N, C-alpha and C positions, 0 to 999 in steps of 0.2 A: 814345537818353536817356542821358547819364551820370550815374555813379553815385559819391556820395562815399563813402572808407572805410568811413566809418561808417553811410553806408546800406546798403553791402554787407555788412558785420556783422551789422547788425537783420536784413536779409535772412537771412542765414544762421541767426540767432535761430531766426529764425520759424518755418525748414524743420527746424531739430534739435529744437529743445524743444515742450512744448505752447502752440499760436499763441499764447495772453494770460497765459502765466508771467510774473510780473516787469515785468509793464510800469510805466511809472516815473512814469505818471499825468500825464505832460506835455502829453497832449492839452486842448485848448480846443475848445467846444462852444457852437451857438446854437440855439435852438428856432423852429419857425416854428408857429403857430397858425392859426386862422380865427375870424370873429365867430360868435357863437352866433347862434342863430332862434329857440331859447325857451328858458325857463327850465331845464327840464332838461339842456339843452346848455350853459348859462353855468355851473351846476353842477360839468359834466364838466369844464369849460374851464379854470377856475379849481381845480377838484382837481389836474388834470393839473400847471397851473403850481405850486401847492405844493409836489407831488412832484417837481420837476423844479430848481427853485430853488436848492435848497442844492447843486448839483452845480458852480453857479456861472458860468451861461453869460456868454458875451461881452456878449450881447443876445439879446432874443424880441423876434419880428416878427410882425405882425400881418396876413391879406392882405386883400387889396382885390379885391371880385367882378367878374364881365365885366360892361363898361358903367358899372363903379362903382356898381353895382347895394349896395353892403355901406358905400359911402360913411361914411355914418352911426353904425351899427354897429363898425364898423372904427374910427371916430373914437373912442367913446364905451370901446372895449374899451382900446384904445393909452393913451389920457389917464387909464382906471381902473388899470391895468398901473403909470402912469408915479409916479401920486399915491399910491398903497395900496403898493407895494413896492420893494424896494431896486434891480429891475432896469433894467436899459438897455430901452427900449422902442424899436421899430422900426416906422414904420408904412408899409406898402406906396402907392404912389401910382402913378398910371397917368394915359395921356395920350386915354383914350377919354370921346368926350361930354363933353369938358370944355373951355371956353376956356382962355387963359392966364391971364386974371385969376379964373376961379372956381379955377384948382389954385391961384394964389398966395392964396387967401383960404385955401384948406385948408391950406397947410403953414403959413403964419401961425397959422392955430386950432393946427396942432400944436407950433409956437414956442412958441405963449403957455401953451400945458399943459405946458411941458418935454420935449417931445418933442424930442430933438437928432439923429436917423438916419433916415434915408429910404429905404426901398427904392426907387428907380423905377426903373418897367419903362412898357413901351408898353401893355401891355395886351392882352385879350384883345375881339374885337369881343362885343356884346351876345345875339347868335346866333350859335350854332356853323356852322360851318361857311362864313360869310361873311369879307369878305376888311376888313383893317382898315382905315377911312376916316378920316382926321385932321379932327376939327375944325375949320370953317373960321377960327375965333380960336385954334387949339390948338396944340399943339406937334405936331410930324410923326413925332416919335419918341423913343426913350429919350435919347439923346445929344443933344437939345435940350435934354429937360426935365431934366437933369442941370445941364445950360450954366444955365438958368432959375433953376432953386433955386439955383445959386451965388450967384447974383447977389441973392437974397431972403435967405439968413441961411447961416450956415458953417455947414451942415450936415452930416456923416457921413452918405458915399452910397455905396449898394450895387446893383450891379444886377447882370442877368440875363446868365447865359452857357449855351451849348446846347454839350455835348459830340457829341451826334449829329448837331448844325447845328438850327436853327431851321426849324420846317414852310414858313414862310414866304421864307426865304432863297434867293437866288437858286443859291449854290453854298455850299459850307462856308469855302470861301476869302472870299467877301464877309461870311459870316455873323462871323469873324474880323476881318476888317477894321470890322465895326461895334462889334462888342467893343473893339476899340481907339478909336475914335471917343466911346465911353462914359467908357473911361477917361480919355483926355484931354482931356474935358471938366470933370474935375474927382471924377469917381467914387472912391472909396476903395478898394473892390474889388469881386471878381464871384463871385456865388454861382451855381452850376450848377444846370441841371435834374436832375435825379434818371437816374442809370442803374443798371446792373448788374453791369458788367464792370469792374474795376479799367482795362484795358487803353483801355477809354474815355475815361477818364480821363486816365491817362497819355497818351496821343496827344495828345489836345488839349491839355496843360497845354504839350507841347513845342510844338504849333502857335503855340501863343501867345507862345510865348518866342521862337519865329524870326518873330514878327511884332511884334517890340519890346514887347512887353506885358510891365511888369514888376510889374503890381499883383498882388497877394494873389489867389489863385483858389480859392475854398473848396467841397469837391464839397458838393451838397445829395445827402442819403440819406433816401431812403424806405423804411422797414420796409415789408414785402408782407403787410399785417393781411388783405387782402380778396383774392384773385388774380383772380378776374375783373371787378373794379374798377380791378384796376392796369394791367390789359390794357388799359381802355378810355382811362384816361388817358394811358398810354403810347401807344396809336395817336394820339391828338390832340397829342404833346406829339414825335412823332417818336423816340423812345425804344426800343430794340431789346429784346426780352424775351427770352432764351434758351430754345430748346425745352427743358433739361434743368431750369427753374425749372417749368414748366408740368407735369411729368412728378411733380417733389418733392411741388406740391399736391395733385396727383390723389387723389380719394378723400377729403380732409378738409374738405368740405362741411360735414359732418356734426356735426365733431371740433373744436370753434373750440381747446379747450386743444393738443391735438398742433399745429393749425395756426400758433398764435401760438410752440411751439417750435421749431416747422422757420423761422418768418417771424424768428426772432431769432437763429438760428445762421446761417441766410444773408447777413443784414446784417449781422453782427459780423463774418462771415469776408471780407466785402468792405472792411469799415473795417480789418480787421488786414492786409490786403495793401497797404491804401493807406497804412496807418502801416507798414508795410515799405518803402514807396517813397520815405519822407519827408515825408508828409503829418503835419501835425499841426492841423490847424484841420478840423471839423466841421459840418454843419449839418444838423439832421434835421427832416425835414418830418414832424411827430408825427399830424397829423388829430387832433388835440385829445387823443389818447391817449398815457400816461405811459410806460406799462408798457415796451414794447418798446424804446423810446429810453434808457431810466432802466440798463434790464439790458444796453444794447450802450454804453453809457457806462461804466458798473461792470467791464465787461471790459475797456476801455480803460485799466482803472487808474484812473477817477476815484472818487472817494470825497465828502461832503457836507462841506462846508467850516462850513456855520453853520446853527444851529437858525433856523428860519421860522415864525414867527407862523402862528395861522391867519390866511387870508385873509377878512376880512366878507360 
């Protein structure tokens, strides 16, 4: 990987000075949430949105459950964000258990609700551990979904990328080829699955560039608030968890405050190393909690831009 002179200078500063000293605040961020299941979870979600909104995110996205299990709740959450806030709302949309006509209905409903950004995904099967099977009248994968969405409305479209290879991919190269098909079909950017070493992202970015992918590739960042849960999620999506992470979280199960501090430190260091390598866009998987993401954004130099009124 070739670095520019400015990137080399930035890397030198990262080594010579305190990691987060005098950052210019030029990073841009986006945040991902999931639709709430209960009134209490809904309150937590909206408090988190209210906390993070002043940081001026490029967009906030709302996930779609396996097999389309949260379709209505996802739509209601995204529509409310679009209606009641000034944030750009992005809705996840998958191919699972839906025909092309059904997907078109959902996409049309989003457009009518003022949503102009779709995160287009193949999606996970309803039952964990089973293989994805396309709907008989549906799309076979995300590339086809992107192409279909572009024919419906001029959506901004984000797609997924996998620095450590999608679990269902035949090989790392076939996974890169699939990403290129999604970009060529009309996707605006790729957002990566979470990872825990900067090398994983930089290697993937280089491979994507070598394959002719020139679209923006945004690193997906997930602060580790619960190490056991992180291990389970990582196993499902083929993400390597370094052994040193386990040692750092060992003994903190009964110390939530200390665990939060360790999580913030590790994730902030990852972001700082990505920043030193030229990354200026970050997508945070918030798990509907604001504190860790807000702290990391603050360390990256971001400050509140506007006052946000309390959400009803």
